[in-house]
MIDREN-732923 format. One record per atom (N, C-alpha, C): residue number from 1; x, y, z. Coordinates in steps of 0.02 Angstrom, whole numbers, plus 50000, padded with zeros to 5 digits. Atoms other than C-alpha are relative to their C-alpha. Layout:
REM MIDREN-732923
+-----+-------+-------+-------+
!  nr !    px !    py !    pz !
+-----+-------+-------+-------+
! NUM !     X !     Y !     Z !
...
+-----+-------+-------+-------+
***
This chain:
REM MIDREN-732923
+-----+-------+-------+-------+
!  nr !    px !    py !    pz !
+-----+-------+-------+-------+
!   1 ! 49977 ! 49954 ! 49946 !
!   1 ! 50442 ! 49511 ! 49197 !
!   1 ! 49969 ! 49970 ! 50065 !
!   2 ! 50017 ! 50021 ! 49934 !
!   2 ! 50441 ! 49449 ! 49374 !
!   2 ! 49951 ! 50044 ! 50036 !
!   3 ! 50039 ! 49960 ! 49958 !
!   3 ! 50311 ! 49508 ! 49496 !
!   3 ! 50037 ! 50034 ! 50058 !
!   4 ! 49966 ! 49973 ! 49942 !
!   4 ! 50347 ! 49613 ! 49649 !
!   4 ! 50011 ! 49955 ! 50052 !
!   5 ! 49991 ! 50049 ! 49948 !
!   5 ! 50419 ! 49523 ! 49797 !
!   5 ! 49945 ! 50006 ! 50049 !
!   6 ! 50045 ! 50005 ! 49942 !
!   6 ! 50302 ! 49468 ! 49935 !
!   6 ! 50036 ! 50018 ! 50060 !
!   7 ! 49966 ! 49985 ! 49935 !
!   7 ! 50336 ! 49543 ! 50106 !
!   7 ! 50017 ! 49936 ! 50037 !
!   8 ! 49976 ! 50058 ! 49961 !
!   8 ! 50432 ! 49425 ! 50216 !
!   8 ! 49955 ! 49976 ! 50051 !
!   9 ! 50052 ! 50016 ! 49950 !
!   9 ! 50299 ! 49427 ! 50350 !
!   9 ! 49941 ! 49961 ! 49964 !
!  10 ! 50056 ! 50035 ! 50033 !
!  10 ! 50168 ! 49374 ! 50218 !
!  10 ! 50022 ! 49932 ! 49982 !
!  11 ! 49977 ! 50064 ! 50019 !
!  11 ! 50280 ! 49228 ! 50165 !
!  11 ! 49999 ! 49960 ! 50063 !
!  12 ! 50000 ! 50041 ! 49940 !
!  12 ! 50293 ! 49171 ! 50349 !
!  12 ! 49926 ! 49980 ! 50011 !
!  13 ! 50075 ! 50019 ! 49983 !
!  13 ! 50101 ! 49184 ! 50370 !
!  13 ! 49977 ! 49948 ! 49950 !
!  14 ! 50029 ! 50046 ! 50042 !
!  14 ! 50068 ! 49089 ! 50209 !
!  14 ! 50039 ! 49934 ! 49994 !
!  15 ! 49961 ! 50059 ! 49999 !
!  15 ! 50204 ! 48961 ! 50238 !
!  15 ! 50048 ! 49986 ! 49945 !
!  16 ! 49957 ! 50008 ! 50054 !
!  16 ! 50306 ! 48997 ! 50088 !
!  16 ! 50068 ! 50029 ! 50004 !
!  17 ! 49929 ! 49971 ! 49986 !
!  17 ! 50462 ! 49071 ! 50169 !
!  17 ! 50058 ! 49948 ! 49988 !
!  18 ! 49936 ! 50040 ! 50014 !
!  18 ! 50630 ! 49000 ! 50102 !
!  18 ! 50058 ! 50046 ! 50022 !
!  19 ! 49946 ! 49962 ! 49969 !
!  19 ! 50780 ! 49061 ! 50201 !
!  19 ! 50052 ! 50020 ! 49943 !
!  20 ! 49952 ! 49981 ! 50058 !
!  20 ! 50890 ! 49060 ! 50039 !
!  20 ! 49978 ! 50061 ! 49960 !
!  21 ! 50026 ! 49941 ! 50034 !
!  21 ! 50776 ! 49193 ! 49964 !
!  21 ! 49976 ! 50056 ! 50040 !
!  22 ! 50022 ! 49946 ! 49949 !
!  22 ! 50755 ! 49304 ! 50119 !
!  22 ! 50055 ! 50052 ! 50001 !
!  23 ! 49950 ! 49944 ! 49993 !
!  23 ! 50845 ! 49475 ! 50128 !
!  23 ! 50014 ! 50000 ! 50072 !
!  24 ! 49981 ! 50005 ! 49925 !
!  24 ! 50941 ! 49457 ! 50292 !
!  24 ! 50009 ! 50070 ! 50028 !
!  25 ! 49989 ! 49934 ! 49976 !
!  25 ! 50959 ! 49648 ! 50298 !
!  25 ! 49931 ! 50039 ! 50000 !
!  26 ! 50067 ! 49967 ! 50009 !
!  26 ! 50774 ! 49687 ! 50277 !
!  26 ! 49987 ! 50038 ! 50070 !
!  27 ! 50014 ! 49960 ! 49936 !
!  27 ! 50724 ! 49823 ! 50399 !
!  27 ! 49946 ! 49968 ! 50044 !
!  28 ! 50049 ! 50027 ! 49950 !
!  28 ! 50631 ! 49767 ! 50558 !
!  28 ! 49972 ! 50060 ! 50034 !
!  29 ! 50029 ! 49943 ! 49965 !
!  29 ! 50508 ! 49897 ! 50615 !
!  29 ! 49939 ! 49972 ! 50050 !
!  30 ! 50055 ! 50022 ! 49952 !
!  30 ! 50380 ! 49882 ! 50759 !
!  30 ! 49937 ! 49987 ! 49964 !
!  31 ! 50063 ! 50014 ! 50031 !
!  31 ! 50219 ! 49799 ! 50701 !
!  31 ! 49938 ! 50007 ! 50048 !
!  32 ! 50058 ! 49993 ! 49955 !
!  32 ! 50116 ! 49826 ! 50857 !
!  32 ! 49977 ! 50077 ! 50003 !
!  33 ! 50016 ! 49931 ! 50011 !
!  33 ! 50052 ! 49991 ! 50789 !
!  33 ! 49923 ! 50007 ! 49984 !
!  34 ! 50068 ! 49993 ! 50012 !
!  34 ! 49871 ! 50040 ! 50803 !
!  34 ! 49979 ! 50075 ! 49993 !
!  35 ! 50011 ! 49924 ! 50008 !
!  35 ! 49853 ! 50218 ! 50727 !
!  35 ! 49931 ! 50018 ! 49998 !
!  36 ! 50070 ! 49971 ! 50008 !
!  36 ! 49704 ! 50332 ! 50735 !
!  36 ! 49997 ! 50033 ! 49935 !
!  37 ! 50001 ! 49959 ! 50064 !
!  37 ! 49648 ! 50409 ! 50570 !
!  37 ! 50010 ! 50074 ! 50008 !
!  38 ! 49989 ! 49928 ! 49996 !
!  38 ! 49703 ! 50587 ! 50536 !
!  38 ! 49934 ! 50033 ! 49996 !
!  39 ! 50059 ! 49956 ! 49998 !
!  39 ! 49575 ! 50728 ! 50560 !
!  39 ! 49974 ! 50022 ! 49928 !
!  40 ! 50016 ! 49974 ! 50068 !
!  40 ! 49587 ! 50782 ! 50377 !
!  40 ! 49964 ! 49949 ! 49955 !
!  41 ! 50033 ! 50051 ! 50042 !
!  41 ! 49515 ! 50619 ! 50307 !
!  41 ! 49923 ! 50008 ! 50015 !
!  42 ! 50071 ! 49994 ! 49993 !
!  42 ! 49329 ! 50624 ! 50273 !
!  42 ! 49974 ! 49934 ! 50031 !
!  43 ! 50034 ! 50057 ! 49965 !
!  43 ! 49205 ! 50498 ! 50347 !
!  43 ! 50019 ! 49936 ! 49971 !
!  44 ! 49982 ! 50060 ! 50037 !
!  44 ! 49237 ! 50361 ! 50217 !
!  44 ! 50069 ! 49983 ! 50007 !
!  45 ! 49932 ! 50014 ! 49990 !
!  45 ! 49420 ! 50381 ! 50226 !
!  45 ! 50019 ! 49979 ! 50073 !
!  46 ! 49982 ! 50020 ! 49933 !
!  46 ! 49426 ! 50366 ! 50417 !
!  46 ! 49972 ! 49928 ! 50012 !
!  47 ! 50030 ! 50065 ! 49992 !
!  47 ! 49314 ! 50212 ! 50411 !
!  47 ! 50051 ! 49948 ! 49961 !
!  48 ! 49951 ! 50046 ! 50040 !
!  48 ! 49434 ! 50132 ! 50277 !
!  48 ! 50064 ! 49998 ! 50041 !
!  49 ! 49936 ! 49998 ! 49964 !
!  49 ! 49586 ! 50188 ! 50382 !
!  49 ! 49993 ! 49951 ! 50064 !
!  50 ! 50006 ! 50044 ! 49940 !
!  50 ! 49517 ! 50100 ! 50541 !
!  50 ! 50000 ! 49925 ! 49984 !
!  51 ! 50006 ! 50077 ! 50022 !
!  51 ! 49472 ! 49938 ! 50443 !
!  51 ! 50069 ! 49978 ! 49977 !
!  52 ! 49935 ! 50020 ! 50026 !
!  52 ! 49637 ! 49933 ! 50354 !
!  52 ! 50052 ! 49992 ! 50050 !
!  53 ! 49945 ! 49996 ! 49951 !
!  53 ! 49746 ! 49976 ! 50502 !
!  53 ! 49985 ! 49934 ! 50043 !
!  54 ! 50013 ! 50058 ! 49956 !
!  54 ! 49656 ! 49834 ! 50603 !
!  54 ! 50024 ! 49934 ! 49962 !
!  55 ! 49979 ! 50055 ! 50037 !
!  55 ! 49680 ! 49710 ! 50463 !
!  55 ! 50074 ! 49992 ! 49989 !
!  56 ! 49928 ! 50006 ! 50010 !
!  56 ! 49859 ! 49750 ! 50429 !
!  56 ! 50034 ! 49990 ! 50066 !
!  57 ! 49974 ! 50012 ! 49934 !
!  57 ! 49892 ! 49755 ! 50613 !
!  57 ! 49997 ! 49927 ! 50020 !
!  58 ! 50014 ! 50070 ! 49983 !
!  58 ! 49823 ! 49582 ! 50634 !
!  58 ! 50048 ! 49955 ! 49956 !
!  59 ! 49957 ! 50039 ! 50045 !
!  59 ! 49930 ! 49522 ! 50484 !
!  59 ! 50078 ! 50017 ! 50022 !
!  60 ! 49934 ! 49974 ! 49979 !
!  60 ! 50079 ! 49606 ! 50572 !
!  60 ! 50044 ! 50029 ! 49945 !
!  61 ! 49956 ! 49968 ! 50048 !
!  61 ! 50133 ! 49702 ! 50423 !
!  61 ! 49995 ! 50077 ! 50002 !
!  62 ! 50004 ! 49932 ! 49988 !
!  62 ! 50077 ! 49877 ! 50477 !
!  62 ! 50053 ! 50025 ! 50049 !
!  63 ! 49948 ! 49975 ! 49959 !
!  63 ! 50222 ! 49974 ! 50543 !
!  63 ! 49996 ! 50077 ! 50012 !
!  64 ! 50002 ! 49929 ! 49987 !
!  64 ! 50255 ! 50154 ! 50613 !
!  64 ! 50015 ! 50034 ! 49933 !
!  65 ! 49981 ! 49967 ! 50064 !
!  65 ! 50332 ! 50193 ! 50438 !
!  65 ! 49944 ! 49999 ! 49952 !
!  66 ! 50054 ! 50004 ! 50051 !
!  66 ! 50170 ! 50150 ! 50349 !
!  66 ! 49942 ! 50046 ! 50003 !
!  67 ! 50055 ! 49953 ! 49985 !
!  67 ! 50058 ! 50285 ! 50418 !
!  67 ! 49979 ! 50041 ! 49943 !
!  68 ! 50014 ! 49949 ! 50054 !
!  68 ! 50072 ! 50410 ! 50280 !
!  68 ! 49972 ! 49961 ! 49934 !
!  69 ! 50026 ! 50040 ! 50052 !
!  69 ! 50048 ! 50274 ! 50151 !
!  69 ! 49933 ! 49981 ! 50006 !
!  70 ! 50068 ! 50022 ! 49985 !
!  70 ! 49896 ! 50210 ! 50234 !
!  70 ! 49952 ! 50061 ! 49991 !
!  71 ! 50039 ! 49943 ! 50008 !
!  71 ! 49829 ! 50388 ! 50242 !
!  71 ! 49983 ! 50018 ! 49924 !
!  72 ! 50008 ! 49990 ! 50074 !
!  72 ! 49856 ! 50409 ! 50053 !
!  72 ! 49952 ! 49952 ! 49971 !
!  73 ! 50046 ! 50052 ! 50029 !
!  73 ! 49775 ! 50242 ! 50015 !
!  73 ! 49931 ! 50018 ! 50019 !
!  74 ! 50067 ! 49987 ! 49978 !
!  74 ! 49620 ! 50287 ! 50118 !
!  74 ! 49971 ! 50067 ! 49967 !
!  75 ! 50024 ! 49937 ! 50032 !
!  75 ! 49607 ! 50458 ! 50045 !
!  75 ! 49985 ! 49989 ! 49927 !
!  76 ! 50009 ! 50020 ! 50070 !
!  76 ! 49619 ! 50389 ! 49864 !
!  76 ! 49934 ! 49956 ! 49997 !
!  77 ! 50058 ! 50043 ! 49995 !
!  77 ! 49488 ! 50258 ! 49915 !
!  77 ! 49937 ! 50038 ! 50005 !
!  78 ! 50066 ! 49953 ! 49990 !
!  78 ! 49361 ! 50392 ! 49978 !
!  78 ! 49992 ! 50037 ! 49939 !
!  79 ! 50010 ! 49961 ! 50063 !
!  79 ! 49392 ! 50496 ! 49822 !
!  79 ! 49968 ! 49954 ! 49946 !
!  80 ! 50026 ! 50048 ! 50052 !
!  80 ! 49355 ! 50339 ! 49711 !
!  80 ! 49927 ! 49989 ! 50015 !
!  81 ! 50070 ! 50017 ! 49981 !
!  81 ! 49196 ! 50304 ! 49812 !
!  81 ! 49957 ! 50058 ! 49984 !
!  82 ! 50039 ! 49939 ! 50015 !
!  82 ! 49130 ! 50484 ! 49795 !
!  82 ! 49993 ! 50012 ! 49929 !
!  83 ! 50004 ! 49993 ! 50072 !
!  83 ! 49169 ! 50492 ! 49610 !
!  83 ! 49956 ! 49946 ! 49972 !
!  84 ! 50046 ! 50057 ! 50022 !
!  84 ! 49083 ! 50324 ! 49580 !
!  84 ! 49929 ! 50013 ! 50018 !
!  85 ! 50075 ! 49986 ! 49977 !
!  85 ! 48929 ! 50379 ! 49681 !
!  85 ! 49974 ! 50055 ! 49949 !
!  86 ! 50024 ! 49948 ! 50046 !
!  86 ! 48918 ! 50535 ! 49567 !
!  86 ! 49983 ! 49971 ! 49933 !
!  87 ! 50011 ! 50036 ! 50063 !
!  87 ! 48935 ! 50422 ! 49414 !
!  87 ! 49939 ! 49962 ! 49995 !
!  88 ! 50060 ! 50047 ! 49997 !
!  88 ! 48803 ! 50305 ! 49470 !
!  88 ! 49933 ! 50046 ! 50002 !
!  89 ! 50060 ! 49952 ! 49998 !
!  89 ! 48680 ! 50453 ! 49511 !
!  89 ! 49985 ! 50037 ! 49936 !
!  90 ! 50005 ! 49955 ! 50059 !
!  90 ! 48715 ! 50563 ! 49358 !
!  90 ! 50012 ! 49964 ! 49934 !
!  91 ! 49985 ! 50031 ! 50064 !
!  91 ! 48770 ! 50437 ! 49229 !
!  91 ! 50078 ! 50017 ! 49981 !
!  92 ! 49932 ! 49986 ! 50019 !
!  92 ! 48941 ! 50428 ! 49146 !
!  92 ! 50012 ! 50049 ! 49947 !
!  93 ! 49990 ! 49946 ! 50047 !
!  93 ! 48903 ! 50554 ! 49011 !
!  93 ! 49946 ! 50057 ! 50015 !
!  94 ! 50055 ! 49949 ! 50004 !
!  94 ! 48811 ! 50717 ! 48986 !
!  94 ! 49996 ! 50029 ! 49931 !
!  95 ! 50010 ! 49966 ! 50070 !
!  95 ! 48738 ! 50810 ! 48835 !
!  95 ! 50031 ! 50071 ! 50006 !
!  96 ! 49975 ! 49931 ! 50010 !
!  96 ! 48822 ! 50964 ! 48772 !
!  96 ! 49986 ! 50019 ! 49932 !
!  97 ! 50017 ! 49971 ! 50066 !
!  97 ! 48782 ! 51075 ! 48622 !
!  97 ! 50064 ! 50026 ! 49971 !
!  98 ! 49939 ! 49976 ! 50032 !
!  98 ! 48925 ! 51103 ! 48500 !
!  98 ! 49985 ! 50066 ! 49967 !
!  99 ! 50008 ! 49936 ! 50036 !
!  99 ! 48955 ! 51263 ! 48398 !
!  99 ! 49947 ! 50003 ! 49946 !
! 100 ! 50048 ! 50009 ! 50054 !
! 100 ! 48846 ! 51203 ! 48255 !
! 100 ! 49929 ! 49985 ! 50028 !
! 101 ! 50065 ! 50016 ! 49970 !
! 101 ! 48698 ! 51169 ! 48375 !
! 101 ! 49986 ! 49925 ! 50005 !
! 102 ! 50005 ! 50069 ! 49989 !
! 102 ! 48722 ! 50980 ! 48374 !
! 102 ! 50009 ! 49977 ! 50071 !
! 103 ! 49990 ! 50027 ! 49939 !
! 103 ! 48711 ! 50874 ! 48523 !
! 103 ! 50060 ! 49954 ! 50002 !
! 104 ! 49943 ! 50045 ! 49985 !
! 104 ! 48873 ! 50794 ! 48591 !
! 104 ! 49991 ! 49967 ! 50064 !
! 105 ! 50000 ! 50034 ! 49938 !
! 105 ! 48892 ! 50669 ! 48728 !
! 105 ! 50072 ! 49999 ! 50024 !
! 106 ! 49934 ! 49997 ! 49967 !
! 106 ! 49040 ! 50694 ! 48844 !
! 106 ! 50005 ! 49958 ! 50062 !
! 107 ! 49990 ! 50042 ! 49941 !
! 107 ! 49112 ! 50593 ! 48983 !
! 107 ! 50002 ! 50053 ! 50056 !
! 108 ! 50003 ! 49953 ! 49938 !
! 108 ! 49079 ! 50671 ! 49158 !
! 108 ! 50073 ! 49997 ! 50026 !
! 109 ! 49935 ! 49996 ! 49964 !
! 109 ! 49235 ! 50731 ! 49245 !
! 109 ! 50013 ! 49949 ! 50053 !
! 110 ! 50001 ! 50048 ! 49941 !
! 110 ! 49193 ! 50608 ! 49388 !
! 110 ! 50025 ! 49933 ! 49973 !
! 111 ! 49973 ! 50062 ! 50028 !
! 111 ! 49233 ! 50463 ! 49267 !
! 111 ! 50073 ! 49998 ! 50000 !
! 112 ! 49926 ! 49995 ! 49998 !
! 112 ! 49411 ! 50521 ! 49252 !
! 112 ! 50028 ! 50002 ! 50071 !
! 113 ! 49980 ! 49998 ! 49936 !
! 113 ! 49425 ! 50562 ! 49431 !
! 113 ! 49998 ! 49929 ! 50037 !
! 114 ! 50006 ! 50072 ! 49977 !
! 114 ! 49362 ! 50381 ! 49478 !
! 114 ! 50056 ! 49958 ! 49975 !
! 115 ! 49951 ! 50040 ! 50037 !
! 115 ! 49480 ! 50303 ! 49357 !
! 115 ! 50068 ! 50015 ! 50027 !
! 116 ! 49932 ! 49980 ! 49969 !
! 116 ! 49634 ! 50400 ! 49423 !
! 116 ! 50003 ! 49973 ! 50074 !
! 117 ! 49999 ! 50021 ! 49926 !
! 117 ! 49584 ! 50365 ! 49605 !
! 117 ! 50006 ! 49926 ! 50007 !
! 118 ! 49996 ! 50074 ! 50001 !
! 118 ! 49562 ! 50180 ! 49565 !
! 118 ! 50065 ! 49979 ! 49990 !
! 119 ! 49926 ! 50020 ! 50018 !
! 119 ! 49737 ! 50170 ! 49492 !
! 119 ! 50041 ! 50011 ! 50064 !
! 120 ! 49964 ! 49984 ! 49935 !
! 120 ! 49807 ! 50253 ! 49652 !
! 120 ! 49984 ! 49944 ! 50052 !
! 121 ! 50016 ! 50050 ! 49946 !
! 121 ! 49710 ! 50133 ! 49762 !
! 121 ! 50029 ! 49931 ! 49984 !
! 122 ! 49971 ! 50067 ! 50020 !
! 122 ! 49766 ! 49981 ! 49661 !
! 122 ! 50072 ! 49996 ! 50013 !
! 123 ! 49925 ! 49998 ! 49991 !
! 123 ! 49945 ! 50034 ! 49667 !
! 123 ! 50014 ! 49997 ! 50075 !
! 124 ! 49983 ! 49999 ! 49929 !
! 124 ! 49945 ! 50075 ! 49854 !
! 124 ! 49980 ! 49934 ! 50035 !
! 125 ! 50016 ! 50069 ! 49975 !
! 125 ! 49857 ! 49909 ! 49889 !
! 125 ! 50048 ! 49951 ! 49984 !
! 126 ! 49955 ! 50050 ! 50015 !
! 126 ! 49983 ! 49812 ! 49797 !
! 126 ! 50073 ! 50016 ! 50029 !
! 127 ! 49938 ! 49977 ! 49973 !
! 127 ! 50132 ! 49915 ! 49860 !
! 127 ! 49995 ! 50003 ! 50075 !
! 128 ! 50011 ! 49974 ! 49934 !
! 128 ! 50065 ! 49976 ! 50022 !
! 128 ! 50056 ! 50040 ! 50031 !
! 129 ! 49962 ! 49949 ! 49967 !
! 129 ! 50163 ! 50124 ! 50061 !
! 129 ! 50077 ! 49998 ! 49990 !
! 130 ! 49924 ! 49997 ! 50000 !
! 130 ! 50350 ! 50118 ! 50109 !
! 130 ! 50034 ! 49935 ! 49998 !
! 131 ! 50062 ! 50039 ! 50006 !
! 131 ! 50303 ! 49964 ! 50101 !
! 131 ! 50014 ! 49934 ! 50019 !
! 132 ! 49985 ! 50064 ! 49982 !
! 132 ! 50281 ! 49790 ! 50154 !
! 132 ! 50030 ! 49959 ! 49935 !
! 133 ! 49973 ! 50038 ! 50061 !
! 133 ! 50315 ! 49723 ! 49974 !
! 133 ! 50067 ! 50025 ! 49979 !
! 134 ! 49933 ! 49981 ! 50019 !
! 134 ! 50461 ! 49838 ! 49936 !
! 134 ! 50049 ! 49998 ! 50053 !
! 135 ! 49958 ! 50006 ! 49943 !
! 135 ! 50530 ! 49819 ! 50111 !
! 135 ! 50051 ! 49942 ! 49994 !
! 136 ! 49960 ! 50054 ! 50002 !
! 136 ! 50601 ! 49649 ! 50071 !
! 136 ! 50059 ! 50010 ! 49954 !
! 137 ! 49946 ! 49984 ! 50045 !
! 137 ! 50713 ! 49728 ! 49939 !
! 137 ! 50056 ! 50050 ! 50034 !
! 138 ! 49958 ! 49946 ! 49967 !
! 138 ! 50790 ! 49863 ! 50059 !
! 138 ! 50051 ! 49964 ! 50040 !
! 139 ! 49944 ! 50020 ! 49955 !
! 139 ! 50954 ! 49831 ! 50141 !
! 139 ! 50004 ! 50048 ! 50058 !
! 140 ! 49999 ! 49950 ! 49944 !
! 140 ! 50943 ! 49908 ! 50319 !
! 140 ! 50077 ! 49996 ! 50026 !
! 141 ! 49936 ! 49995 ! 49969 !
! 141 ! 51106 ! 49970 ! 50396 !
! 141 ! 49995 ! 49988 ! 50071 !
! 142 ! 50003 ! 50020 ! 49927 !
! 142 ! 51150 ! 49913 ! 50568 !
! 142 ! 50057 ! 49955 ! 50011 !
! 143 ! 49943 ! 50046 ! 49984 !
! 143 ! 51260 ! 49783 ! 50647 !
! 143 ! 50007 ! 49952 ! 49945 !
! 144 ! 49983 ! 50045 ! 50048 !
! 144 ! 51350 ! 49678 ! 50526 !
! 144 ! 50000 ! 49933 ! 50030 !
! 145 ! 50005 ! 50069 ! 49980 !
! 145 ! 51308 ! 49494 ! 50536 !
! 145 ! 50068 ! 49964 ! 50000 !
! 146 ! 49936 ! 50035 ! 50001 !
! 146 ! 51454 ! 49378 ! 50586 !
! 146 ! 49993 ! 49941 ! 49956 !
! 147 ! 49998 ! 50058 ! 50047 !
! 147 ! 51502 ! 49249 ! 50459 !
! 147 ! 50014 ! 49940 ! 50048 !
! 148 ! 49992 ! 50057 ! 49959 !
! 148 ! 51477 ! 49081 ! 50542 !
! 148 ! 50068 ! 49962 ! 49988 !
! 149 ! 49938 ! 50036 ! 50012 !
! 149 ! 51632 ! 49004 ! 50453 !
! 149 ! 50056 ! 50041 ! 50027 !
! 150 ! 49947 ! 49960 ! 49971 !
! 150 ! 51742 ! 49152 ! 50508 !
! 150 ! 50001 ! 49992 ! 50078 !
! 151 ! 50003 ! 50012 ! 49925 !
! 151 ! 51680 ! 49133 ! 50689 !
! 151 ! 50031 ! 49931 ! 50015 !
! 152 ! 49970 ! 50063 ! 49987 !
! 152 ! 51722 ! 48948 ! 50683 !
! 152 ! 50074 ! 49999 ! 49990 !
! 153 ! 49929 ! 50003 ! 50014 !
! 153 ! 51893 ! 48973 ! 50610 !
! 153 ! 50038 ! 50043 ! 50055 !
! 154 ! 49966 ! 49959 ! 49948 !
! 154 ! 51935 ! 49106 ! 50740 !
! 154 ! 49994 ! 49979 ! 50074 !
! 155 ! 50010 ! 50021 ! 49932 !
! 155 ! 51877 ! 49006 ! 50889 !
! 155 ! 50066 ! 49986 ! 50039 !
! 156 ! 49943 ! 50012 ! 49967 !
! 156 ! 52048 ! 48944 ! 50932 !
! 156 ! 50053 ! 50056 ! 50011 !
! 157 ! 49957 ! 49944 ! 49998 !
! 157 ! 52131 ! 49112 ! 50906 !
! 157 ! 49983 ! 50045 ! 50060 !
! 158 ! 50020 ! 49956 ! 49950 !
! 158 ! 52037 ! 49201 ! 51044 !
! 158 ! 50017 ! 49982 ! 50073 !
+-----+-------+-------+-------+
***
């Protein structure tokens, strides 16, 4: 199964862009976007937001359409960090007494929370939102490109 397509801008930066494999109708959104973190993010989420926004802006892949995706990524990252902190402090299991009086060891809820948050972070990091990687598959509507052959053949008719 082939991997997800790399964003066109990332291909340009890494020097692997091939015109024959480029989506000519890929949406072009402004990349000079330097958003501020939303108020509802906690301290770790806001820090991650600022760092990622700067990095993605420098790579010229962060656009106005990516803000909500970046917020979700940073929120999941913060949730992961908090759950991992709890697991490190309290351990990954706790003791519980079953109905017969025996001791059972159960996984802390924070273990599942961290696992779920990690999956969301990993997914958002690879996808990134609306997204740089999936954007190369989208056909944007707009002006129809002129066929060079048709333009050449119609030169004498105009």
